[in-house]
N, C-alpha and C positions, 0 to 999 in steps of 0.2 A: 778613803780608799774604796774604789768600786768593788762591788761583790760580783763574783762570776755568774750569778744567776741573771744578771742584767746584760749578759754578753750579746751584743749585736755587732758582729764584725763589719767594718766598712770595706775590707778587702780580704781576700782569701789568704790565710797564712800558708807559707811554704811547708814542705814535708818536715815534720818534727817541730815546726815553729808554733809557739803558743799564741793565741789571740792576745792582743795587748792588755786587755782588762784582766784576763786570766793570769797572764805573766805578772802583772802588778799585784794581784791578790796573792800569788805564790812567792813573791820575792822575800817577804819577812819570815814566815814560819820555817823552822828546820824540817818539820814533817808536815805533810798535808796530803789530802786525797780528795779529788773533786770529780764528780761525774760530768762528762761532757758529751755533747751530741756532735757527731760527724756525719758526713754524707754516706758512711757505711754503717751507721748505728751508734749505739752508746759505747763509750770507753770510760775507764777510770784513769785520770791523770794523777800520778803520785809523785810527791817530792820527798827526797831523802838525801842524806849526805852521800856523795859519790863513793866514798870508801865502803859504806854499807851495801850500796848497789853492786859494786865490784866484787864484794865478798859473797854475794848471793850465789848459791850453786845454780848451774844451768837448769837442773831438774830440782824443783823444790815444791813441797806441798803448800798449797794456798787454799784457804777456806774463806769463802765469802758468805756471810750471814746477812740476812735482810729481815728487818722487823718493822712493823707498823705500830706506832704508839698512838693511842687515842687519848689526846689531851683536850681538856675543855676549850683551849684557845686555838688549837690547830692539830690536824693529823701530822705526825712526823714519821717519815720513812727514814730509817737509819740503816746504812750499809757498813758493815765492819769487815775489813779485809785483814786476815791474819796470815802472815807469811812465816812458815815454820822452817826458816833457815837455821834457827837455833831452837831445837824442840822444846826446851824448858823456858825459853824467853823469846817467843815469836814477836816479830814486828807487827804491831796492830795499827791500822789506820782506819779512821771513820769518816764517813761523809753522810750528808743528809739531803733529802729531797722534799721540797715544798710543792704539793700538788696544786696549790692555788696559782703558782707561777707557771705560765704557759710553757716556757722552755724546759723547766724541770719536769713538768707533766709529760712533755714529749720524750724526755730521757727515759722515764718510767715506761711509757708506751713502747719505746724501742727495746728496752730490756725484755718486755713481754713478747717480743718477736724474734729474739736471737738466742742461739744456743751457746755462744762463746762471748766472753767479755774481755777485750784487750785491757791490760793493766800496763800503762806506759809510764816508766820511771824517768824522772828528770832529777838532775843534781842541783847543787847549790847555785850554780850560775844558769840554771834552767836549760841545760843542754840535755837532749834525750839520750839516755844511757842504755836502757834495756826495756824490752817488752815481754810480758808473760801473758799467756792466754788462760783464762779461767773458764771452765765449763759452768754453765748456769742452766737453771730450769725455767724456761719462759713462762710456764704456767704459774709458778710462784709469783712472778712479777705481775702477771695479769690479775691474779687474785689480790695482791697488795694494791694495785691500781684501783680496782673496783671498790675495795673496802675503804681506801683513802677518800675516794670521791663521795661515798655514802657518808662518811664521818664529816667531810667538809660541808656537805649540804645541811648537816644538823647544827652547824655553828652559825650563830647570827653574825652578819658582816662586821658589826661594831665590836664584837667580841674577839674577832680573829687576830691572833698575834703569834705568827710562826716563830719569831725569835725568842719569845718568852717560853713557848712550848718546847722548843729545841733545848734551851738552857735548862729547863726542868728535867728533861730526859737525860741530859749529860750529867746533871747533879745527882739524879736518883740512880742511874745505872752507869757508873764510870767505865771508861774504856778498859781499864786494867781488870775490871770485874768480869768482863765478857770472855 
C-alpha cells in the first residue's frame, strides 16, 4: 500500500476528493490523521466513523499539540489532535512528519506560515463530513522545523531510519498517555 508521504497527484482532485494514494492509505484504518499540503497551506485529513463525526458538537474544544522527538535514527515530529467532544474520553488522533521527506518538510514549512489549521473529517467511505478550524501558533512550527533540520544534519545518512524512530516514539509514549 502506498504511503501518503509519496503523494504526487497526476490530476487535481475535485472539492473534497482525496488524492488516490491518500484515499488508498485511509481505506483500512477506522481512525487516522494525515497532514496534507494544499494550494492554501497545510491541512489535517482525519478519518473517523461517520456516527462519531455526526455526534461531534458544532463548537467543540480541540487541542493540537506538536512535539519533536530527537531519536538517534531520525527526528520525529508528532502532531496529536485531541477533540474534547466527550471531556473525559476525548478522541485523540496522531500524525507524524519526516523532515527528510520533501513533501512533509513543505507541510511543516506551511504550518510555520499559517494561523489556522483546517481539520477535515472523512467517514468510512471517505466522504467529507465536517471541517473544524484549529488556531495554531506559526512560531511553534517554525521552531520545530529549525530544530528538526539541525537534528537531521547530525544523523549519518546510513543511520537514518524514520520508520524505526517513529515506532520507538509510539512505543515509548503511547497516544492514550498524552
